[in-house]
N, C-alpha and C positions, 0 to 999 in steps of 0.2 A: 096814408091815403095817397094814391097815385094821381099825379096831376096830368091832365090831358092838354097838349098844346093845341092852340087854335091856329090853324093854318089859313092863309089868305085864300079867298075864293077867286075863281077866274074873273068874275065881275069886278071884284075889288082890284085885282091886278091890272085889268084892262083900264079901269078908271084912272088909276095912278099912272099907268103908261101914257095914256092920252094927255094927262096933265103935264107930266114931266117932259114928254117929247112933243109938245104942242107945236112948236116952231118947226121941228124936223118933219112932222106929219104934214104941216102946211106947205113946206118947201118941197116935199117929195110926194105930193098928192097922187101922182100917177105912177110912181116907182114902187110897184108892189113887191119886187124882189128886195129892195132896201128896207121897206117896212117889215117884211117877214123876217129878214135877217136881224133887224133891230129887236123885234118881238122875241125871237129865239134867244138872243143875247140877254134880254131883260129877264125872261123866265129862267134861264140858266143861272143868272145872278141870284134870283129869288130862291132857287133851289139850293145853291151853295151857301146862302145865308140862312137857310133853315126856315124860310118864310112860306115855302110850299114844299110838298113832298116830292119824292122822285117820281111817284106814280102820276101826280098832277103834271109835272114837267114833261113826262113821256107821253101823256094821253090828251092834253089840251089841244084842240084844233086851232089852226091859224085864224085869227080874227080878220086878216087882211087878204 
């Protein structure tokens, strides 16, 4: 039987991001470029760790 991997949803990824980067987001409230770059780095890491697919990485819109 083939096992199917459960990948993280964007909602889950964003929830974790907001928790982990809480202070960063607070300190950079109006720095949208920094927040977008950090989100891109976060999703890149998730993809490289196999937690999201390459399709998710390439197609998720910016939440900031």
